[in-house]
N, C-alpha and C positions, 0 to 999 in steps of 0.2 A: 107387532108394533115396530115401524121402521121410519127412517128419515135420513137426513144428511147432516153431518157435523160440520163445524167451521173448518176442521182439518181436511175436509173433502171425503171422509170415510162415511159409509153408510152406518147408521146407528143400529146397534144390535143390543136391545135391552134384555134379551134372554140371558146374557152372561151374568146379570145381577141376581139371577135365581140361585146361584151357587155361592157357597162360603169361600171356596178356594178352587184352584185349577184342578186338583185331583177329583173333586166332586163333579166338576164340569166334564172331564174326560170320561169318568166312570158312568156318567149319564147316558153315554152312547152304547154301553154294554147291554147285554141281554140277560134274561133270567137264566138261560142255559150257561152263559159264561160264568155267572156266579155259582151255579150248581156244580158244573163239571171242571172248570179250571181251578177253582179254589185258591186263586192267587191274584191279587189286585194288580200286581206289576205285569203279569201276563195279559190280563184284560186291557190294561193301559196300552201296552205295546200293540195289541191287535187293533184297538181303536185308532191309534195314531197312524197306523199303516193304511187306514181307510177301509177295513174289511167289515165295518159295522154300520156304515152310513154312506150315502152318496155325497154328503157334504164333508169336505175335508175339515177336520177339527182344527181349531186355532192352536198354534204353538203356545207355549207358556208366556213368551214375551208378547205375542199378539193378543192373547187373552187379557193380560194386564192392561194393555193399551185400550182394548175394547171396554174394559170395566171403567177405566178412568174417563174415557170419552162419554160413556153412558151416564156416569155420575155427574160429569160436568154439565151435561145437557139437562138433567132433571134437578140438580142441586148445586148450581154454580157457586153460590155464596158460601155454602158449607165447605167446599173444597179450597176456597181461597181466603179463609178466615184466619189464617196464620197457624202457628204451631200451638199444640196443647200447652207446651211449656211456657208460652207467653202469659198464661193465666196464673203462673206461680207468683206469689207476692214478692216484690223486690226486697223485702226485709227477711224473707225465709232463709233460715240457716240449716234446714233439714238436709243432711247429707244424702239421703236416699232420693228425695225429690230433686235435689240439685244434680244427682247422678243421672236420673231419668232425663232431665232437661238437657244436660250436656251431650246426651247421646241421640236425641230425637232427630235432629236435622241430618246428622251423619248417617243414621240408619235409613231415613227416608230417601236420601240421595245415594244409597247403596255403597257408601264409602266403607262403612263397617256394618257388621250384622251381629246384634247382641242378643244373647240368651240371659235371662234373669232367673235366679232361683230365689223363691220367697216362700214363707210359711206364715200361718196364723192359727190362733185357737178359735174355733167356732163356738157358737152359743151353747152347744151341747157338750163342750169340753174336749172335742176331738181335735187333734192337730192335723191340719191340712197343709200339704206342701206340694211344690211342683216347679217345673222349668217352663218358662214362657218366652216365645219368640216375640220380642218387643216390637219389631217392625210390623209384623202381622197384626199384633194387638192394636197398634195405633191405626193401621189401615182399616181394620174391622170396625173401629170406633167411627172413623170417617164414613165408612159405608153403612154404618148402623146395622151391622150384621147381627144375627140372632145371638143373644146372650153375650154381647160384647162388653168389654170393660169400659166404664164411663171415665175416660181419662180427664175430662174437664173437671169432674168431681174429685179425682185423685189429686190433681195439681192444686185445686182450690182447698184441699185439706178436709173435704167432706166425706171422703171414702179412702180406702186403701187398696192396693193391688192385691187381688186374691186369685190363687190358682183355680181353674175350672176344668171340668172333665175333658174339654176339647183342646186344652193346651198341650204342649209337647209332652209333658208328663203330669200326672195328678195322683196324689197318694193320700188316702185316708185310712190309716191302719185300724182305727176303731171299728170300721165297717168292712174291713178286709177288701178295700177297693184300691186298685192300682191300674191306671190306664196310661197308654202311650199313643200319641197321635202325631203323624207327620204334619209339618206346617208348610207355609208357603216357601220358607227359606231353608228348612232343615228336614232331614230324614232321621228317624230314630234308628239307632244301631245298638244291638246287644253284643258286645265283643266278648269272646270266650275268656280273654285274659284281663281286659281293662274295664269290663262291666258296661254300664250305660254310657253311650256316646252319641254324638249327633254329627251327621255329615252335611256340610253346606251344599245345597243343590247346584249352585253356580260353579264353584271351583273344586268341589268334591273333597275339600279339606275336612279332616276328622277333628271334632272338638271333644276333648276329654273333660269330664266334669267331676271326677272323683277326688281331685286334689293331689293325686300322686304324680310323680315325675316320670314321663315316658316319652317315646318318640313323637307323640302328638302334642305335647305340652305347649310347644312354641306356636301352635296354630291359633291360640286365643290368649288374650291377656286376662288373667283372673284377678278380680279385686272384690274385697268384702267391705261393706259399709254398714253402719248401724245408726238407727235413730229410734228414739223412744216410741214413736208412732208405728213404724214399720218393722221394728226389730232388725235382725240381720238379713241383708239382701246381698247375694253374690252375683256379680256381673261377669259374663264371659264375652269379651269383645274380640270379634274375628275381623281382621282386615280383609276385605273382599278382593280376591285376585281377578275374578270374572263376575260380572253382573248377572243376576238371575234373569 
């Protein structure tokens, strides 16, 4: 399915088949790559060098542009309907919701990149927690990606932000489940000394989330807020030096 966008670029709707750039790049890999290389980064490099297809894969920046153009073509009103935070009640005093709202535009414009840590108790009594790339979460909602967070409902007070297995990290000790997944903006790093960390894809700055003071502490501003509905939420705001 092809066409031409108002920007003069041919429309490529195939990019909408993937949740993120990593999935797009890995789609060019082969069964043998997965079997023998055993490393997704190696597969990614081989694909980007053009050894797996006659078509040169998009760069990450071009991929994002293609996604935005395709979405604008099929769902123009959804993309220009304003910010999710606009749905927050003018009388709301919830510190967590106000925290989300104050960061939304800054993240979407790549001025800052925010990771949020949140937790909740599920109906079976298990405590679920995780780290979430807020910019990716908002964009996934716009794209209506599989199992996206309904941010309209979050700001309207009908739902709360809950970690899911595809987020940066997901932990459910009751079922012995811990998962880590790279996002559009961050790579998961397990440091031998400082534990779990995240590296921003654009400027390669390391974000430490353990609360301890170290040489990476200055790369993100850590702030904790509390509300009766959301409990404690920790924001890690990283000022972006180079756009992804």
